[in-house]
Each structure stands twice: as structure tokens, then as C-alpha cells.
N, C-alpha and C positions, 0 to 999 in steps of 0.2 A: 336746610340753609348751608350746612357744612358741605354737602355734596355739591351745591351750586358754586360755592366758593372754590372748591377744588377743581371743578369742571372749567371755570373761567380761567384759573391759573394754567391748567393743562392746554387749553386752546391758545392762550397767550404765548406760552412757550413755543408751541408749534408755529404760530404766525411770525413771531419775532425772529427766532433762530432759523426757521425754515426759510423765511424771506432773506435773511442774511446769507445763508448758504447759497441760495439761488443767485443773489447779487454777486457774491465773490466768484462763483463759477462762471457767470456771464462775463464779468470784467476780465477774468483770467484767460478767456478764450483768445484774447489778443496776443497772449504769450505763446500760443501753440503754433508750431511751424508746419503742422500737417492738417490744418483746418480744411483745406480744399480736398485733400485726399479722403478725409473722413466724410465730408459732405457727399463726395461722389459715390462712396460705398453705400451711404445711407439712402441715396436716391437711385441705387441700381435696381433693375427689374426684379432680381431674385429676392431682394429684401422687401420690396413692395408686394411681390406676387405671393410669396410663401414664407413669411417671417417665422411662423411657428415651426414649419417643417425644416427650414434652414437651420434654426437654433438646435432642434433635435438632432439633425444630421451632423452638425458640427460637434456637438457634445459627445455623440456616440463614437466619434473617432478617437476620443481620449481613452487611455488604457483602463482607468478605473471604472467608468460606466460599463465598458465592455466586459470587464472581469466580473462585475456585480451581476450583470445579465446572465453570464455563463454560470455563475454559482447558483443563482435562483433556479435556472432550468435544470442543472445537474442534480441539486438536492431534491427537487420535485420528482424528477424521473427516477432516480435511484431509490427513493423512499417508496414510490408507487410500485415499481417492479420488484423491489425487495420484499414488500408485504405480500404481493401476489405469489411469489415463489415460496414464501414461508407457508402460505395457505395450502399449497400443493405438496408440502412435505420436503421442500428443498431448502438448503441454507440461503439466507438472505444475500450472501456474497455473490451467489450465482445470478440472482435478479439484478443486483447492482452492476455486475460485469456485463450482463446482457444490455442493460440500459446504456452503458458506455458504447457498446458496439452499435446499438440502434441510433445513437446520436452521432456516430462517426460516419466515415465515408461508405461503410457497408450498406447503410439504409438511407439516413437523412441526406447524406452527400450524393447518393445515387438518385433518389426520387426528387429532392428539392435542393439542387446544388447552390442556388442563389441564397436560400435561407441558411444552408450549412456554412457557406463562406461569410455570410453576414454575422452569424453567431460565433463561429470558430475560425476566423481568418488565421492564416499561418503565422503572422507576426504576433498574434496574441498567445500562442501556445507556450512560449517560454515562461510567461507569468503563471499560467496554469500549472506548468511542470514544477516550478519552484514551490508553489503553494502545496501541491500534492506531495512533494518530498518532505515538507514540514509535517504533513499529516502522517506520512509513513514513519518518520522519526519518532513522533509521539506514540504511534501504534506499536512500534517495536519495543519501545520503553515499557509499555504496558505488558506486552508478551513476556519480556524478561522478568517483570515483577510477578506475573501470574505463574511463572514456571516454578513448580514445587521442587526446591533444591533438596529437601529431605527425601523425597521420592527418588530422585536421581542417585543420592548417596546410598540409599538402602535397597536399590532395585536388585532383583534377583539376577543371577548370572544368565538365567534363561531369557529374561527380557533383553539383556544386552546382546545376546546372540541373535535373537529375532530382529532387534533393531538394526544391528550392523549387517545382517543378511539382507534386510529390506533396503539397505543402501548399496551394498556390494553387487547384488544381482542386477538391479536395474542400471547401476553405474556401468557394469560390464556390457550390458545390452546397449546402452546409450553410446558407448565408445564403438562397439561393433557396428551399430547403425550409422555412425558418422562416416564409416568407410564408404557407404553408399551416398550419403547426403552432402559430404564436404564439397565436392566439385560442383554440385548443383546449387547449393543454397547458402554456403558460408559467406560471411561478409567479406568485402574487398579487403585485401592485405591481411587477412586472418590466417595464421598458421594452423596446420592441422591439429597439433596437440592442444592449442587453445580452444578450438572448436569442439574437438572430441571430449576433452575434459569438462567443458561447459555443458555439453549435451548429457554427459554422464551425471553431472550434478543436478541438472534440470529434471532428469528422469527420477532422481532419488529423493526429491523433496516431498515432505509430508506437511500438510497445513495443520500444525498443532492447534491453533485457536479454533478452527472449524471443526476438527476432530473432537476437541474437548466439548464444544457446544453440542455436537451430535450425541456424544455419550451422555451429557447432562439431560438433553431432551428425551432420550430413550430410557432414562432412569437406570443407567448402568454404572454410575459413579462409584457406588459402594460394592459392586460385584467384582469377583476375581477377574473376569474378562475385561471389565472397564478399567480396573487398576493396571492390569498387564498392558492393555492397548495404549493407555495414556502415558505409561512409563516408557514403552517402546517409542512412542511418538516424540516424547520430550528428548530422549537420548538421540533419536533420529535427527531431530531439528538441530540440536547443538552440534552434532557431528557434521551434518551437511553444511551448516553455516560456517563452521570452521574450515571445511574443505574449500568452500567458495571464497572465503577470505584469503586463504593461501593462494588460490588460483588468481584472484585479482591482484594480489601482491606481486606474483611472478609476471603477469601480463603487463602491468603498469610499470614495473621496474625496468623492463626491456632486456634484461640479461639474467642468467642463472645466479651469478654472484650477487647482483643487486637484489634479486628475489630473496636470497637467504638472509641478506641484511634486513630487508623489510620484515621477513618472518621473525627474525630475532627481535626487532622493535615491537612487533605485535605481541610476542611472548612476554617481553619486559613490561609492556603497557598492561597486559592482562594481569600480570603479577601485582603491579602497583594498584590496580583497581580492586583485585580480590583480597589483598591483604591490608595495606595501609589505609586505603580509602574506605574499605568496609569497616575497619576499626573506628575511624572517625565518624562514620555514619551511625554506628551503634551508640556512640556517645551523644550524637545529635538526637537520636531516637529517645535515649534516656532523659535528655533535657526537655524534650517535647512532652514525654509522659509525665514529668514532674511539674510541667507548667512554666518552665524557665524560658522557653521560646514559644511564640504564638504560631497559629496555623499559617498565617501569611508568610512569616519568616521561614517556616518549614517548606512551603511551596516554592519560595524564592530559591532556597538551597537546592531543592530537587530539580528545578529548571536549569539552574547554573550547572549542576552535575550532568544533567542530560545533554545540554547543548555543548558543554566543554568536552564531554566524552565523544560525542559525534564529531566535533571539530578536530579533535586529536586523531581519531582514526582516519579521517579524511586527509589530514596532513601526512600521516604515516604512509598512506598509499592504498588503503582499503576504504570501502564505502562507509559513509557516515552512519548507515543503518546498524553496522556492527557495534559502533560505539554506543548507540542508543540501546541496543539489546543488552550489551554488557553493563551499562549503567542500571538497567532494570534488574539484572541478576544480582548485583551487589547490594541492593536495598535490603536491609535486615528484615527478617520475617517478623511481621507485626500486623495481624489481621486488621485491626481498627485503623492503624495509620495507613496501611496499603489501600484499604477500601476508600478512604478519604481522597488519597492521591489519585487513584484510578478513576473514581467517580468524577473528580474535577477535570481530569485530562480527557476522559472519554467523551464528555459532552461536546467539546470542540473538535476532537479528533475524529470520532466515529460518525458523528452526524454531519459535519460540514467538510472537513478537510480530506478524510479518507475517500468519500465518494468522488472527489476530484481525481484521485488516482485511477479509479475504475474507468472514468470517462476518458481520462488522458490515455489510458491503455487502449480503450475502444477506438479513440481517434487514430491510433497507430495500427490498429488491427483492420485488415482488409479481407473480410470473409469472401468477398467476390473475387479475390485474386486466385482462389482455387477453382480455376475454370478450365483445367485440362485434366486428362486422365492420369498423366504423370504426377501432377500435383496431388490429386486425390489418392493415388497409389502410395505416394510418400507419406501423406497424412495417415492413411490406414496402417502403414508400417509403424509409424510413431506411436499411434494409439495402441496397437497390439503389443509392441515392446514395453510400453509404459504399464499396461495392465498386467501382462505376463510377468514382468520383472518385479513389480511392487506387490500386487495382489497374489499372484501365483507363487513367487519366491518366498514371501512372508508366510503364506499358508503352508507350504511344503516344509519349511524349516520348523514352524510351530508344531506341525503334525509329527515330525521326526523327533521333537523334544517331548512328545507324549501328550500334547493337547488333543482334545476331541476334534473331529472334522468340523463340527459346528463352530467351535471356538477358533479353530485355525483359519477357517474361511472368513469368519467375522473379523479377526485381527487383520487379515490380508485386505479385506474391503475397507476397513477403517484407515489403515496406513496408505491405501491407494488414494485417499482424499488429498488433493493438492491445493485447490483453492487459491486464496490470496497470496500465500507464500510463494507459490510457483509464479504468479504474475510479477511479484517483486523481483525474483531472480531473472525472469525473462526480460524485464525492462532494463535491468543492469546489463545484461548481455547485449541488448539492442543499443543502448547508449554507448557501450564500448566498441560497437561496430563488429562484434563477433557474429551476430545473427543478422541475416538479411530480412527484408520485409516478409518474404514468403515463409521462411521457417519460423519467424516470430509469430505470424498469424496462425500457422498450423499448431504451434506449441500452445498458444492461448486457447485455441479451440480444444486441444487435448486436455488442458488443465480444467476447463469447464466441464467437459464430458466425464472425466474421471471423478470429479467432485459430485456431479449430478447422479452418477450411478451408485453412489455409496448407500443411500437410504433404500432404493429399490432392491439392491443386492442383499442388504441386511434383512429386509422384509421377506425376501425369497428364502433365505437361509432359515429364518424363523419358521416359515410355513412348512418347509421340507422337514425340519427337525421335529415339528409337532406331528406331522403326518407319520414319520418313522416311529415316534414314541407310541402313537395310538395303534 
């Protein structure tokens, strides 16, 4: 009986107020000045012939539905190819980068241009770029947090020499190679010193996160080789990123004097972050450990720190990524707190936002552009210099310092891993107009190949050493 009573009340509400709404709308039509226009649109052939397709087509022109479609496709493609490459012993980052290239003009745009332009029209790329930059900022924050500051402080002088040799030797080769590449592939209005210094830095980068993952997967974390390699890579990354920050400061400032002013501001900002801000963060950590502030409050503080630091470095004249990296470095060492922060940020950064960066890079990479002998010759020169400088240079210096040939070559192979860090650097150079499309595409392919060769070279070294011992 109670149900019937409620049902009658419900039906009554619908009839009374539904009828009243219909009456008011009907009477209000007389106030509309564009009734005839609306009627003519409603009676047009397109709306009669294909109302459903017309609605879908109209809505897809909006930025949000297009972006959501792109994200769905990107996540599915990068996760699929990432898992495939992991099964064949390669870092997932390679599969995700390959997915980006396959979705770009190199394959999808070549085989199905209409589909490619429907999914990734040129006007939609700025939205994809900004989202990918947010993903990179979050990722660099995590990299800074995971960097073992104690390891850097206590590193052996031997590791410092190997690390800086692995920068100086490929840096020198990169500048030498620029003598040949500059007139052919430098961006318009780019001065030689900007192009040459950028090529030197791009040759010197090591992908610290990818290297650390390879060492962990191969169970080398607690070995002398693993500790030495990861210490070298950490020092390598910090040095290379500082050099890149200085280069960007000089290029963006427009003159030497302005460049020194920007460098001074960077040094001052780093001092503020490393001393006063770090002290404040230690007090916040103690408050969190004692339960005086909650987890949500802690995360709010971390995000404010991250975004403020990225914003400040962008204002100073260097990239926001450096601010995010520095913000991660100044977080006090606390395994439990760091794990919570990293886990929370990784979910959104690594799974959704970072894959956007790989595909955005792939959309700008035109593998098919290497269609002449001169371009392939230039690419081979880049690859040879990259491997000789990083792998060869590191191995020779390590051997000179007394390491065995096995450990020396292993360190060289690990430091030759460029991966995601190289892609970040290349995109900065491309955005600044230093790199042309041709050299950008060649350098992306070089980054992929040098990362892909790491595991096979390590396996080969292991087999050779076992054969020698037996």
C-alpha cells in the first residue's frame, strides 16, 4: 500500500510539473526573435538525413572529446607495446616511444592519413603538449626524490672521474660532429655555439631512471658494479642537467651579460631551495611523523612546492623541469613518506600523462625523413659518436682506474643508456628552434637504439666473461 501511495505521488509530480514546464516553454516561444532560423535549421536535410552522425561530428570538433579520444588511444598503445618490449628484455620506455612513432606521421600518417589527421589534427597538438609537460614535471619531481643524495655525497673519487669522463668525451665528440652537421641541420637563426653546445649535452645524457631499473632487474643493486654505475649515472645526470640549464639561460637571455645574470639567479634560487626550504621541509616532515598534519595536507604542500619551483625556474629563464627536479632533490630523506608521495604521483604521471609525452615526441619524429644517403650517413655518424663517446670513453677511463674489462665495459654499456632523459632534452632543443626536424628525428632514433643495445651488450659481456673464466 505504501509503495502504491509513493508511486501515485511520483506520477503526479511528473504530470503536474512536467506539464507546467511544457506550457511555459510553449508560451515563451513567442518571445524568441530567432524562431524562424531555428525552424529552418531543424528542417534542413542534414538534420533529417543523419541526426546521429551530425551530432557526433559536431561534438568531436570540440577540444575535450578530441583530447579524450587521443588519451584513450595513447594509453592503450603505449601499455601494449611497453609490455611487449618488456617481454623481449627491453625497457618499457622503448616500447612506449615506438608506440608514439607508430601513431605519428612515420606510420599511421603514412598509411592512413585521413585517420591520422582525424585523431591528431595540428590544432589539437598544443593541448597534448601542455598535458605532456605536466607529466614531465611530475616525473622529474619523482626522479629528484629517488636520487640518493647520500650516495652522491659519499661517492668515491673514482666514480666522479668516470662520471665526468662520460660527459666530457661525448660532449667533445658532439661539438666536433657539429662542425659537419651545423650548416646542414641546425635550426633557422641558430648560432653555431648554441647548436654545438646543445649537441654536446645531448650526446652526454644518461637516463638515470632507466639505468636504475636495468640494474634492479639484473639484481646488481647491492654489487660493487651496480653501486659504482648508479653513482656515476646520478652524478652524470646532475652535471648534465646543470650544463643544460646554463645553456638555456645563455640562449634565452640573448647576450653574455644577461646570461651571467640568469646564472646568478639560478645559483641564488638553488641556494634558497637547498638551505632554507630544506630546513622548512624537515620541520614539516617531523610534524607529519608526529601526526600534527595529515596526509592530504602533506600532499598539498608537496604539490605547492613542486609547482612553485617549476614556475620560478620558468620565470628565471630556464625550463620548468629543472625546478621540478630541484624540488624533488630537497625533499628530506624519509623512506615511508617518500614512498607515499611517489606512489600517489606515479599513478597519474607514469600511467596517463607520461605516455602523452612519448606520443607527442613520436608525432614530431619523422623516421621516413631519412630517405637519402646523406641523411643516413649523418645518422650513422651520430650513432657512432654517441656510442664511442659514452660507452667507449667510460669503459676506457674505468679500465685506466683499475676496473676489470668486464666491469669497465658494463659501466660503459649502462651509462650509454639514454632513454627518456634524452627525449626530454631533444624536445627542449626542438621547442627552442635549435634542432631542425631532420636532426631531431635522427637524435630520437639514436636515443632509442643506444637504450635498446644496453641489455644485449650486458648479456654479451656476461657470456664472454663466463667463457673466459671456464
